[in-house]
HTML snippet that shows the backbone in 3Dmol.js (N, CA, C, O; Angstrom):
<script src="https://3Dmol.org/build/3Dmol-min.js"></script>
<div id="view" style="width:600px;height:400px;position:relative"></div>
<script>
const pdb = `
ATOM      1  N   MET A   1       0.094 -17.382   8.272  1.00  0.00           N
ATOM      2  CA  MET A   1       1.530 -17.424   8.090  1.00  0.00           C
ATOM      3  C   MET A   1       2.043 -16.126   7.469  1.00  0.00           C
ATOM      4  O   MET A   1       3.131 -15.666   7.816  1.00  0.00           O
ATOM      5  N   PHE A   2       1.274 -15.530   6.556  1.00  0.00           N
ATOM      6  CA  PHE A   2       1.684 -14.302   5.886  1.00  0.00           C
ATOM      7  C   PHE A   2       1.998 -13.209   6.901  1.00  0.00           C
ATOM      8  O   PHE A   2       3.012 -12.519   6.789  1.00  0.00           O
ATOM      9  N   SER A   3       1.120 -13.055   7.896  1.00  0.00           N
ATOM     10  CA  SER A   3       1.323 -11.997   8.890  1.00  0.00           C
ATOM     11  C   SER A   3       2.517 -12.274   9.800  1.00  0.00           C
ATOM     12  O   SER A   3       3.036 -11.357  10.436  1.00  0.00           O
ATOM     13  N   VAL A   4       2.950 -13.516   9.865  1.00  0.00           N
ATOM     14  CA  VAL A   4       4.148 -13.857  10.630  1.00  0.00           C
ATOM     15  C   VAL A   4       5.394 -13.402   9.882  1.00  0.00           C
ATOM     16  O   VAL A   4       6.345 -12.920  10.497  1.00  0.00           O
ATOM     17  N   LEU A   5       5.395 -13.550   8.568  1.00  0.00           N
ATOM     18  CA  LEU A   5       6.559 -13.208   7.753  1.00  0.00           C
ATOM     19  C   LEU A   5       6.646 -11.730   7.406  1.00  0.00           C
ATOM     20  O   LEU A   5       7.740 -11.201   7.212  1.00  0.00           O
ATOM     21  N   PHE A   6       5.508 -11.063   7.327  1.00  0.00           N
ATOM     22  CA  PHE A   6       5.457  -9.661   6.928  1.00  0.00           C
ATOM     23  C   PHE A   6       4.606  -8.890   7.924  1.00  0.00           C
ATOM     24  O   PHE A   6       3.716  -9.453   8.560  1.00  0.00           O
ATOM     25  N   ARG A   7       4.884  -7.602   8.056  1.00  0.00           N
ATOM     26  CA  ARG A   7       3.953  -6.755   8.797  1.00  0.00           C
ATOM     27  C   ARG A   7       2.727  -6.625   7.905  1.00  0.00           C
ATOM     28  O   ARG A   7       2.810  -6.098   6.796  1.00  0.00           O
ATOM     29  N   GLU A   8       1.616  -7.094   8.383  1.00  0.00           N
ATOM     30  CA  GLU A   8       0.425  -7.249   7.552  1.00  0.00           C
ATOM     31  C   GLU A   8      -0.090  -5.943   6.942  1.00  0.00           C
ATOM     32  O   GLU A   8      -0.326  -5.892   5.735  1.00  0.00           O
ATOM     33  N   LYS A   9      -0.267  -4.905   7.727  1.00  0.00           N
ATOM     34  CA  LYS A   9      -0.881  -3.673   7.216  1.00  0.00           C
ATOM     35  C   LYS A   9      -0.040  -3.019   6.109  1.00  0.00           C
ATOM     36  O   LYS A   9      -0.583  -2.714   5.047  1.00  0.00           O
ATOM     37  N   PRO A  10       1.264  -2.795   6.318  1.00  0.00           N
ATOM     38  CA  PRO A  10       2.048  -2.192   5.231  1.00  0.00           C
ATOM     39  C   PRO A  10       2.071  -3.051   3.968  1.00  0.00           C
ATOM     40  O   PRO A  10       1.994  -2.525   2.858  1.00  0.00           O
ATOM     41  N   ALA A  11       2.175  -4.360   4.132  1.00  0.00           N
ATOM     42  CA  ALA A  11       2.186  -5.247   2.968  1.00  0.00           C
ATOM     43  C   ALA A  11       0.860  -5.172   2.221  1.00  0.00           C
ATOM     44  O   ALA A  11       0.839  -5.121   0.991  1.00  0.00           O
ATOM     45  N   MET A  12      -0.249  -5.165   2.965  1.00  0.00           N
ATOM     46  CA  MET A  12      -1.556  -5.115   2.331  1.00  0.00           C
ATOM     47  C   MET A  12      -1.797  -3.755   1.677  1.00  0.00           C
ATOM     48  O   MET A  12      -2.514  -3.671   0.680  1.00  0.00           O
ATOM     49  N   MET A  13      -1.212  -2.700   2.220  1.00  0.00           N
ATOM     50  CA  MET A  13      -1.337  -1.387   1.596  1.00  0.00           C
ATOM     51  C   MET A  13      -0.743  -1.410   0.194  1.00  0.00           C
ATOM     52  O   MET A  13      -1.347  -0.909  -0.754  1.00  0.00           O
ATOM     53  N   LEU A  14       0.441  -1.993   0.070  1.00  0.00           N
ATOM     54  CA  LEU A  14       1.078  -2.070  -1.244  1.00  0.00           C
ATOM     55  C   LEU A  14       0.262  -2.916  -2.211  1.00  0.00           C
ATOM     56  O   LEU A  14       0.102  -2.551  -3.376  1.00  0.00           O
ATOM     57  N   VAL A  15      -0.254  -4.039  -1.733  1.00  0.00           N
ATOM     58  CA  VAL A  15      -1.053  -4.921  -2.596  1.00  0.00           C
ATOM     59  C   VAL A  15      -2.343  -4.229  -3.017  1.00  0.00           C
ATOM     60  O   VAL A  15      -2.736  -4.319  -4.181  1.00  0.00           O
ATOM     61  N   GLU A  16      -3.007  -3.543  -2.096  1.00  0.00           N
ATOM     62  CA  GLU A  16      -4.243  -2.826  -2.438  1.00  0.00           C
ATOM     63  C   GLU A  16      -3.971  -1.719  -3.454  1.00  0.00           C
ATOM     64  O   GLU A  16      -4.765  -1.518  -4.373  1.00  0.00           O
ATOM     65  N   LEU A  17      -2.864  -1.004  -3.302  1.00  0.00           N
ATOM     66  CA  LEU A  17      -2.519   0.035  -4.273  1.00  0.00           C
ATOM     67  C   LEU A  17      -2.220  -0.576  -5.636  1.00  0.00           C
ATOM     68  O   LEU A  17      -2.570  -0.001  -6.666  1.00  0.00           O
ATOM     69  N   LYS A  18      -1.581  -1.727  -5.645  1.00  0.00           N
ATOM     70  CA  LYS A  18      -1.276  -2.411  -6.905  1.00  0.00           C
ATOM     71  C   LYS A  18      -2.554  -2.827  -7.615  1.00  0.00           C
ATOM     72  O   LYS A  18      -2.649  -2.721  -8.837  1.00  0.00           O
ATOM     73  N   ASN A  19      -3.526  -3.294  -6.865  1.00  0.00           N
ATOM     74  CA  ASN A  19      -4.759  -3.830  -7.440  1.00  0.00           C
ATOM     75  C   ASN A  19      -5.851  -2.772  -7.637  1.00  0.00           C
ATOM     76  O   ASN A  19      -6.925  -3.091  -8.149  1.00  0.00           O
ATOM     77  N   ALA A  20      -5.599  -1.536  -7.246  1.00  0.00           N
ATOM     78  CA  ALA A  20      -6.617  -0.486  -7.316  1.00  0.00           C
ATOM     79  C   ALA A  20      -7.029  -0.218  -8.766  1.00  0.00           C
ATOM     80  O   ALA A  20      -6.189  -0.098  -9.657  1.00  0.00           O
ATOM     81  N   LYS A  21      -8.325  -0.131  -8.971  1.00  0.00           N
ATOM     82  CA  LYS A  21      -8.867   0.162 -10.300  1.00  0.00           C
ATOM     83  C   LYS A  21      -8.982   1.674 -10.525  1.00  0.00           C
ATOM     84  O   LYS A  21      -8.871   2.150 -11.654  1.00  0.00           O
ATOM     85  N   ASN A  22      -9.205   2.416  -9.446  1.00  0.00           N
ATOM     86  CA  ASN A  22      -9.366   3.868  -9.507  1.00  0.00           C
ATOM     87  C   ASN A  22      -8.263   4.532  -8.704  1.00  0.00           C
ATOM     88  O   ASN A  22      -7.471   3.873  -8.031  1.00  0.00           O
ATOM     89  N   GLU A  23      -8.231   5.863  -8.793  1.00  0.00           N
ATOM     90  CA  GLU A  23      -7.271   6.597  -7.971  1.00  0.00           C
ATOM     91  C   GLU A  23      -7.600   6.367  -6.503  1.00  0.00           C
ATOM     92  O   GLU A  23      -8.765   6.263  -6.121  1.00  0.00           O
ATOM     93  N   MET A  24      -6.565   6.291  -5.699  1.00  0.00           N
ATOM     94  CA  MET A  24      -6.724   5.950  -4.285  1.00  0.00           C
ATOM     95  C   MET A  24      -6.150   7.083  -3.437  1.00  0.00           C
ATOM     96  O   MET A  24      -5.171   7.728  -3.811  1.00  0.00           O
ATOM     97  N   TYR A  25      -6.778   7.306  -2.296  1.00  0.00           N
ATOM     98  CA  TYR A  25      -6.216   8.255  -1.346  1.00  0.00           C
ATOM     99  C   TYR A  25      -6.181   7.612   0.034  1.00  0.00           C
ATOM    100  O   TYR A  25      -6.807   6.577   0.264  1.00  0.00           O
ATOM    101  N   ALA A  26      -5.452   8.229   0.939  1.00  0.00           N
ATOM    102  CA  ALA A  26      -5.130   7.604   2.221  1.00  0.00           C
ATOM    103  C   ALA A  26      -6.358   7.160   3.007  1.00  0.00           C
ATOM    104  O   ALA A  26      -6.356   6.069   3.576  1.00  0.00           O
ATOM    105  N   SER A  27      -7.395   7.971   3.053  1.00  0.00           N
ATOM    106  CA  SER A  27      -8.562   7.595   3.860  1.00  0.00           C
ATOM    107  C   SER A  27      -9.278   6.370   3.291  1.00  0.00           C
ATOM    108  O   SER A  27      -9.753   5.527   4.051  1.00  0.00           O
ATOM    109  N   SER A  28      -9.359   6.265   1.978  1.00  0.00           N
ATOM    110  CA  SER A  28     -10.002   5.078   1.393  1.00  0.00           C
ATOM    111  C   SER A  28      -9.127   3.839   1.598  1.00  0.00           C
ATOM    112  O   SER A  28      -9.646   2.743   1.808  1.00  0.00           O
ATOM    113  N   LEU A  29      -7.819   4.007   1.538  1.00  0.00           N
ATOM    114  CA  LEU A  29      -6.911   2.891   1.793  1.00  0.00           C
ATOM    115  C   LEU A  29      -7.031   2.426   3.243  1.00  0.00           C
ATOM    116  O   LEU A  29      -7.003   1.226   3.517  1.00  0.00           O
ATOM    117  N   ALA A  30      -7.165   3.366   4.161  1.00  0.00           N
ATOM    118  CA  ALA A  30      -7.328   3.022   5.581  1.00  0.00           C
ATOM    119  C   ALA A  30      -8.578   2.163   5.793  1.00  0.00           C
ATOM    120  O   ALA A  30      -8.545   1.191   6.548  1.00  0.00           O
ATOM    121  N   LYS A  31      -9.669   2.521   5.132  1.00  0.00           N
ATOM    122  CA  LYS A  31     -10.902   1.738   5.257  1.00  0.00           C
ATOM    123  C   LYS A  31     -10.728   0.341   4.667  1.00  0.00           C
ATOM    124  O   LYS A  31     -11.214  -0.640   5.229  1.00  0.00           O
ATOM    125  N   MET A  32     -10.038   0.256   3.541  1.00  0.00           N
ATOM    126  CA  MET A  32      -9.870  -1.035   2.873  1.00  0.00           C
ATOM    127  C   MET A  32      -9.078  -2.032   3.713  1.00  0.00           C
ATOM    128  O   MET A  32      -9.367  -3.229   3.700  1.00  0.00           O
ATOM    129  N   ILE A  33      -8.083  -1.538   4.440  1.00  0.00           N
ATOM    130  CA  ILE A  33      -7.244  -2.459   5.214  1.00  0.00           C
ATOM    131  C   ILE A  33      -7.583  -2.442   6.705  1.00  0.00           C
ATOM    132  O   ILE A  33      -6.870  -3.036   7.514  1.00  0.00           O
ATOM    133  N   ASP A  34      -8.677  -1.757   7.067  1.00  0.00           N
ATOM    134  CA  ASP A  34      -9.152  -1.688   8.445  1.00  0.00           C
ATOM    135  C   ASP A  34      -8.058  -1.164   9.377  1.00  0.00           C
ATOM    136  O   ASP A  34      -7.605  -1.853  10.291  1.00  0.00           O
ATOM    137  N   CYS A  35      -7.658   0.060   9.115  1.00  0.00           N
ATOM    138  CA  CYS A  35      -6.581   0.692   9.858  1.00  0.00           C
ATOM    139  C   CYS A  35      -6.933   2.169  10.053  1.00  0.00           C
ATOM    140  O   CYS A  35      -7.729   2.716   9.290  1.00  0.00           O
ATOM    141  N   THR A  36      -6.357   2.812  11.053  1.00  0.00           N
ATOM    142  CA  THR A  36      -6.648   4.223  11.262  1.00  0.00           C
ATOM    143  C   THR A  36      -5.966   5.066  10.186  1.00  0.00           C
ATOM    144  O   THR A  36      -4.933   4.683   9.636  1.00  0.00           O
ATOM    145  N   TYR A  37      -6.557   6.207   9.903  1.00  0.00           N
ATOM    146  CA  TYR A  37      -6.014   7.119   8.912  1.00  0.00           C
ATOM    147  C   TYR A  37      -4.607   7.560   9.304  1.00  0.00           C
ATOM    148  O   TYR A  37      -3.708   7.577   8.464  1.00  0.00           O
ATOM    149  N   SER A  38      -4.408   7.917  10.571  1.00  0.00           N
ATOM    150  CA  SER A  38      -3.105   8.419  11.002  1.00  0.00           C
ATOM    151  C   SER A  38      -2.016   7.354  10.861  1.00  0.00           C
ATOM    152  O   SER A  38      -0.883   7.670  10.499  1.00  0.00           O
ATOM    153  N   HIS A  39      -2.352   6.105  11.143  1.00  0.00           N
ATOM    154  CA  HIS A  39      -1.381   5.017  10.989  1.00  0.00           C
ATOM    155  C   HIS A  39      -1.031   4.815   9.515  1.00  0.00           C
ATOM    156  O   HIS A  39       0.135   4.618   9.171  1.00  0.00           O
ATOM    157  N   VAL A  40      -2.037   4.863   8.651  1.00  0.00           N
ATOM    158  CA  VAL A  40      -1.816   4.714   7.210  1.00  0.00           C
ATOM    159  C   VAL A  40      -0.912   5.829   6.694  1.00  0.00           C
ATOM    160  O   VAL A  40       0.014   5.566   5.927  1.00  0.00           O
ATOM    161  N   VAL A  41      -1.169   7.063   7.105  1.00  0.00           N
ATOM    162  CA  VAL A  41      -0.355   8.194   6.652  1.00  0.00           C
ATOM    163  C   VAL A  41       1.092   8.030   7.111  1.00  0.00           C
ATOM    164  O   VAL A  41       2.020   8.295   6.347  1.00  0.00           O
ATOM    165  N   LYS A  42       1.282   7.603   8.337  1.00  0.00           N
ATOM    166  CA  LYS A  42       2.639   7.386   8.867  1.00  0.00           C
ATOM    167  C   LYS A  42       3.381   6.335   8.033  1.00  0.00           C
ATOM    168  O   LYS A  42       4.544   6.531   7.681  1.00  0.00           O
ATOM    169  N   ILE A  43       2.719   5.238   7.722  1.00  0.00           N
ATOM    170  CA  ILE A  43       3.330   4.177   6.912  1.00  0.00           C
ATOM    171  C   ILE A  43       3.600   4.687   5.501  1.00  0.00           C
ATOM    172  O   ILE A  43       4.665   4.424   4.942  1.00  0.00           O
ATOM    173  N   LEU A  44       2.645   5.415   4.918  1.00  0.00           N
ATOM    174  CA  LEU A  44       2.821   5.946   3.561  1.00  0.00           C
ATOM    175  C   LEU A  44       3.991   6.920   3.471  1.00  0.00           C
ATOM    176  O   LEU A  44       4.718   6.931   2.478  1.00  0.00           O
ATOM    177  N   GLN A  45       4.172   7.731   4.502  1.00  0.00           N
ATOM    178  CA  GLN A  45       5.302   8.659   4.505  1.00  0.00           C
ATOM    179  C   GLN A  45       6.626   7.903   4.513  1.00  0.00           C
ATOM    180  O   GLN A  45       7.574   8.298   3.835  1.00  0.00           O
ATOM    181  N   GLU A  46       6.691   6.823   5.277  1.00  0.00           N
ATOM    182  CA  GLU A  46       7.896   5.988   5.297  1.00  0.00           C
ATOM    183  C   GLU A  46       8.108   5.321   3.940  1.00  0.00           C
ATOM    184  O   GLU A  46       9.236   5.234   3.457  1.00  0.00           O
ATOM    185  N   MET A  47       7.031   4.857   3.332  1.00  0.00           N
ATOM    186  CA  MET A  47       7.120   4.249   2.002  1.00  0.00           C
ATOM    187  C   MET A  47       7.569   5.272   0.960  1.00  0.00           C
ATOM    188  O   MET A  47       8.318   4.944   0.040  1.00  0.00           O
ATOM    189  N   GLN A  48       7.108   6.510   1.111  1.00  0.00           N
ATOM    190  CA  GLN A  48       7.520   7.566   0.185  1.00  0.00           C
ATOM    191  C   GLN A  48       9.020   7.835   0.331  1.00  0.00           C
ATOM    192  O   GLN A  48       9.726   7.985  -0.667  1.00  0.00           O
ATOM    193  N   ARG A  49       9.501   7.894   1.561  1.00  0.00           N
ATOM    194  CA  ARG A  49      10.930   8.111   1.796  1.00  0.00           C
ATOM    195  C   ARG A  49      11.778   7.000   1.188  1.00  0.00           C
ATOM    196  O   ARG A  49      12.925   7.225   0.802  1.00  0.00           O
ATOM    197  N   ASN A  50      11.214   5.813   1.107  1.00  0.00           N
ATOM    198  CA  ASN A  50      11.939   4.661   0.557  1.00  0.00           C
ATOM    199  C   ASN A  50      11.642   4.429  -0.920  1.00  0.00           C
ATOM    200  O   ASN A  50      12.045   3.410  -1.481  1.00  0.00           O
ATOM    201  N   GLY A  51      10.944   5.363  -1.549  1.00  0.00           N
ATOM    202  CA  GLY A  51      10.721   5.304  -2.985  1.00  0.00           C
ATOM    203  C   GLY A  51       9.701   4.284  -3.460  1.00  0.00           C
ATOM    204  O   GLY A  51       9.774   3.816  -4.596  1.00  0.00           O
ATOM    205  N   LEU A  52       8.739   3.930  -2.592  1.00  0.00           N
ATOM    206  CA  LEU A  52       7.725   2.942  -2.965  1.00  0.00           C
ATOM    207  C   LEU A  52       6.424   3.571  -3.445  1.00  0.00           C
ATOM    208  O   LEU A  52       5.757   3.023  -4.322  1.00  0.00           O
ATOM    209  N   VAL A  53       6.059   4.716  -2.876  1.00  0.00           N
ATOM    210  CA  VAL A  53       4.817   5.389  -3.258  1.00  0.00           C
ATOM    211  C   VAL A  53       5.075   6.860  -3.555  1.00  0.00           C
ATOM    212  O   VAL A  53       6.073   7.441  -3.128  1.00  0.00           O
ATOM    213  N   GLU A  54       4.140   7.442  -4.302  1.00  0.00           N
ATOM    214  CA  GLU A  54       4.163   8.866  -4.614  1.00  0.00           C
ATOM    215  C   GLU A  54       2.818   9.464  -4.243  1.00  0.00           C
ATOM    216  O   GLU A  54       1.784   8.803  -4.338  1.00  0.00           O
ATOM    217  N   PHE A  55       2.840  10.715  -3.822  1.00  0.00           N
ATOM    218  CA  PHE A  55       1.622  11.475  -3.586  1.00  0.00           C
ATOM    219  C   PHE A  55       1.464  12.442  -4.740  1.00  0.00           C
ATOM    220  O   PHE A  55       2.405  13.153  -5.093  1.00  0.00           O
ATOM    221  N   LYS A  56       0.267  12.472  -5.335  1.00  0.00           N
ATOM    222  CA  LYS A  56      -0.026  13.419  -6.411  1.00  0.00           C
ATOM    223  C   LYS A  56      -1.192  14.277  -5.961  1.00  0.00           C
ATOM    224  O   LYS A  56      -2.293  13.779  -5.726  1.00  0.00           O
ATOM    225  N   LYS A  57      -0.940  15.566  -5.844  1.00  0.00           N
ATOM    226  CA  LYS A  57      -1.968  16.467  -5.327  1.00  0.00           C
ATOM    227  C   LYS A  57      -2.897  16.928  -6.448  1.00  0.00           C
ATOM    228  O   LYS A  57      -2.454  17.420  -7.485  1.00  0.00           O
ATOM    229  N   HIS A  58      -4.201  16.754  -6.207  1.00  0.00           N
ATOM    230  CA  HIS A  58      -5.261  17.236  -7.104  1.00  0.00           C
ATOM    231  C   HIS A  58      -6.202  18.070  -6.251  1.00  0.00           C
ATOM    232  O   HIS A  58      -7.062  17.531  -5.554  1.00  0.00           O
ATOM    233  N   GLY A  59      -6.036  19.385  -6.309  1.00  0.00           N
ATOM    234  CA  GLY A  59      -6.839  20.242  -5.444  1.00  0.00           C
ATOM    235  C   GLY A  59      -6.477  19.987  -3.998  1.00  0.00           C
ATOM    236  O   GLY A  59      -5.313  20.097  -3.614  1.00  0.00           O
ATOM    237  N   ARG A  60      -7.473  19.645  -3.192  1.00  0.00           N
ATOM    238  CA  ARG A  60      -7.230  19.373  -1.772  1.00  0.00           C
ATOM    239  C   ARG A  60      -6.889  17.913  -1.506  1.00  0.00           C
ATOM    240  O   ARG A  60      -6.455  17.573  -0.406  1.00  0.00           O
ATOM    241  N   LEU A  61      -7.076  17.063  -2.479  1.00  0.00           N
ATOM    242  CA  LEU A  61      -6.831  15.631  -2.292  1.00  0.00           C
ATOM    243  C   LEU A  61      -5.411  15.247  -2.706  1.00  0.00           C
ATOM    244  O   LEU A  61      -4.848  15.806  -3.647  1.00  0.00           O
ATOM    245  N   LYS A  62      -4.857  14.292  -1.989  1.00  0.00           N
ATOM    246  CA  LYS A  62      -3.567  13.719  -2.363  1.00  0.00           C
ATOM    247  C   LYS A  62      -3.818  12.275  -2.764  1.00  0.00           C
ATOM    248  O   LYS A  62      -4.145  11.435  -1.926  1.00  0.00           O
ATOM    249  N   PHE A  63      -3.662  11.996  -4.048  1.00  0.00           N
ATOM    250  CA  PHE A  63      -3.834  10.641  -4.544  1.00  0.00           C
ATOM    251  C   PHE A  63      -2.527   9.881  -4.438  1.00  0.00           C
ATOM    252  O   PHE A  63      -1.443  10.459  -4.520  1.00  0.00           O
ATOM    253  N   LEU A  64      -2.647   8.586  -4.256  1.00  0.00           N
ATOM    254  CA  LEU A  64      -1.487   7.727  -4.080  1.00  0.00           C
ATOM    255  C   LEU A  64      -1.232   6.919  -5.333  1.00  0.00           C
ATOM    256  O   LEU A  64      -2.165   6.526  -6.033  1.00  0.00           O
ATOM    257  N   SER A  65       0.024   6.677  -5.611  1.00  0.00           N
ATOM    258  CA  SER A  65       0.379   5.744  -6.676  1.00  0.00           C
ATOM    259  C   SER A  65       1.689   5.077  -6.312  1.00  0.00           C
ATOM    260  O   SER A  65       2.515   5.637  -5.591  1.00  0.00           O
ATOM    261  N   LEU A  66       1.861   3.879  -6.818  1.00  0.00           N
ATOM    262  CA  LEU A  66       3.112   3.150  -6.602  1.00  0.00           C
ATOM    263  C   LEU A  66       4.156   3.621  -7.597  1.00  0.00           C
ATOM    264  O   LEU A  66       3.838   3.926  -8.746  1.00  0.00           O
ATOM    265  N   THR A  67       5.386   3.678  -7.159  1.00  0.00           N
ATOM    266  CA  THR A  67       6.495   3.911  -8.071  1.00  0.00           C
ATOM    267  C   THR A  67       6.809   2.585  -8.754  1.00  0.00           C
ATOM    268  O   THR A  67       6.206   1.563  -8.428  1.00  0.00           O
ATOM    269  N   LYS A  68       7.728   2.593  -9.679  1.00  0.00           N
ATOM    270  CA  LYS A  68       8.138   1.335 -10.327  1.00  0.00           C
ATOM    271  C   LYS A  68       8.649   0.350  -9.273  1.00  0.00           C
ATOM    272  O   LYS A  68       8.298  -0.830  -9.290  1.00  0.00           O
ATOM    273  N   LYS A  69       9.479   0.848  -8.359  1.00  0.00           N
ATOM    274  CA  LYS A  69      10.010   0.010  -7.283  1.00  0.00           C
ATOM    275  C   LYS A  69       8.874  -0.511  -6.403  1.00  0.00           C
ATOM    276  O   LYS A  69       8.868  -1.684  -6.029  1.00  0.00           O
ATOM    277  N   GLY A  70       7.918   0.352  -6.074  1.00  0.00           N
ATOM    278  CA  GLY A  70       6.780  -0.049  -5.261  1.00  0.00           C
ATOM    279  C   GLY A  70       5.939  -1.117  -5.931  1.00  0.00           C
ATOM    280  O   GLY A  70       5.462  -2.041  -5.272  1.00  0.00           O
ATOM    281  N   MET A  71       5.754  -0.998  -7.240  1.00  0.00           N
ATOM    282  CA  MET A  71       4.991  -1.995  -7.992  1.00  0.00           C
ATOM    283  C   MET A  71       5.698  -3.352  -7.949  1.00  0.00           C
ATOM    284  O   MET A  71       5.051  -4.384  -7.772  1.00  0.00           O
ATOM    285  N   GLU A  72       7.009  -3.351  -8.109  1.00  0.00           N
ATOM    286  CA  GLU A  72       7.772  -4.606  -8.066  1.00  0.00           C
ATOM    287  C   GLU A  72       7.662  -5.261  -6.691  1.00  0.00           C
ATOM    288  O   GLU A  72       7.456  -6.471  -6.596  1.00  0.00           O
ATOM    289  N   VAL A  73       7.796  -4.477  -5.639  1.00  0.00           N
ATOM    290  CA  VAL A  73       7.687  -5.012  -4.283  1.00  0.00           C
ATOM    291  C   VAL A  73       6.285  -5.570  -4.053  1.00  0.00           C
ATOM    292  O   VAL A  73       6.135  -6.663  -3.508  1.00  0.00           O
ATOM    293  N   ALA A  74       5.258  -4.825  -4.467  1.00  0.00           N
ATOM    294  CA  ALA A  74       3.870  -5.275  -4.292  1.00  0.00           C
ATOM    295  C   ALA A  74       3.603  -6.572  -5.041  1.00  0.00           C
ATOM    296  O   ALA A  74       2.908  -7.448  -4.525  1.00  0.00           O
ATOM    297  N   GLU A  75       4.140  -6.709  -6.244  1.00  0.00           N
ATOM    298  CA  GLU A  75       3.962  -7.942  -7.012  1.00  0.00           C
ATOM    299  C   GLU A  75       4.597  -9.127  -6.303  1.00  0.00           C
ATOM    300  O   GLU A  75       4.021 -10.214  -6.268  1.00  0.00           O
ATOM    301  N   HIS A  76       5.772  -8.925  -5.740  1.00  0.00           N
ATOM    302  CA  HIS A  76       6.438 -10.011  -5.008  1.00  0.00           C
ATOM    303  C   HIS A  76       5.667 -10.383  -3.747  1.00  0.00           C
ATOM    304  O   HIS A  76       5.533 -11.564  -3.424  1.00  0.00           O
ATOM    305  N   ILE A  77       5.162  -9.382  -3.036  1.00  0.00           N
ATOM    306  CA  ILE A  77       4.359  -9.656  -1.838  1.00  0.00           C
ATOM    307  C   ILE A  77       3.113 -10.446  -2.222  1.00  0.00           C
ATOM    308  O   ILE A  77       2.747 -11.402  -1.538  1.00  0.00           O
ATOM    309  N   ASP A  78       2.462 -10.052  -3.309  1.00  0.00           N
ATOM    310  CA  ASP A  78       1.258 -10.749  -3.775  1.00  0.00           C
ATOM    311  C   ASP A  78       1.572 -12.206  -4.121  1.00  0.00           C
ATOM    312  O   ASP A  78       0.779 -13.099  -3.824  1.00  0.00           O
ATOM    313  N   LYS A  79       2.724 -12.447  -4.748  1.00  0.00           N
ATOM    314  CA  LYS A  79       3.128 -13.821  -5.083  1.00  0.00           C
ATOM    315  C   LYS A  79       3.351 -14.650  -3.831  1.00  0.00           C
ATOM    316  O   LYS A  79       2.909 -15.797  -3.754  1.00  0.00           O
ATOM    317  N   VAL A  80       4.038 -14.076  -2.846  1.00  0.00           N
ATOM    318  CA  VAL A  80       4.279 -14.796  -1.598  1.00  0.00           C
ATOM    319  C   VAL A  80       2.956 -15.105  -0.909  1.00  0.00           C
ATOM    320  O   VAL A  80       2.758 -16.211  -0.407  1.00  0.00           O
ATOM    321  N   LYS A  81       2.061 -14.141  -0.884  1.00  0.00           N
ATOM    322  CA  LYS A  81       0.746 -14.338  -0.274  1.00  0.00           C
ATOM    323  C   LYS A  81       0.014 -15.495  -0.951  1.00  0.00           C
ATOM    324  O   LYS A  81      -0.586 -16.333  -0.277  1.00  0.00           O
ATOM    325  N   SER A  82       0.063 -15.541  -2.273  1.00  0.00           N
ATOM    326  CA  SER A  82      -0.601 -16.618  -3.018  1.00  0.00           C
ATOM    327  C   SER A  82       0.035 -17.966  -2.721  1.00  0.00           C
ATOM    328  O   SER A  82      -0.673 -18.961  -2.572  1.00  0.00           O
ATOM    329  N   LEU A  83       1.343 -18.014  -2.634  1.00  0.00           N
ATOM    330  CA  LEU A  83       2.038 -19.275  -2.322  1.00  0.00           C
ATOM    331  C   LEU A  83       1.675 -19.806  -0.942  1.00  0.00           C
ATOM    332  O   LEU A  83       1.551 -21.015  -0.745  1.00  0.00           O
ATOM    333  N   LEU A  84       1.506 -18.907  -0.001  1.00  0.00           N
ATOM    334  CA  LEU A  84       1.197 -19.320   1.365  1.00  0.00           C
ATOM    335  C   LEU A  84      -0.238 -19.812   1.524  1.00  0.00           C
ATOM    336  O   LEU A  84      -0.546 -20.509   2.490  1.00  0.00           O
ATOM    337  N   LYS A  85      -1.124 -19.458   0.587  1.00  0.00           N
ATOM    338  CA  LYS A  85      -2.508 -19.920   0.639  1.00  0.00           C
ATOM    339  C   LYS A  85      -2.613 -21.406   0.306  1.00  0.00           C
ATOM    340  O   LYS A  85      -3.537 -22.079   0.761  1.00  0.00           O
ATOM    341  N   ASN A  86      -1.679 -21.917  -0.479  1.00  0.00           N
ATOM    342  CA  ASN A  86      -1.740 -23.325  -0.924  1.00  0.00           C
ATOM    343  C   ASN A  86      -1.324 -24.284   0.149  1.00  0.00           C
ATOM    344  O   ASN A  86      -1.323 -25.495  -0.072  1.00  0.00           O
TER     345      ASN A  86
END
`;
const viewer = $3Dmol.createViewer("view");
viewer.addModel(pdb, "pdb");
viewer.setStyle({}, {cartoon: {color: "spectrum"}});
viewer.zoomTo();
viewer.render();
</script>
């Protein structure tokens, strides 16, 4: 039911970023949600334009983090996901 109400990959990207214990980058996020790197980057760029995620460059790597708005959205998505499991 969750995938019917939400586009699954973008929603899961936000939830995975919210739950990440370590710094995350696009290629590791792609592996976690079973998606291509190019698709993940395209979605992340759209999320960045909408103020949900930030890219922080460390050398050659770009680490991802949620903005305050992104964290709030991810928390709500996680709650809906939990409600639908019951």
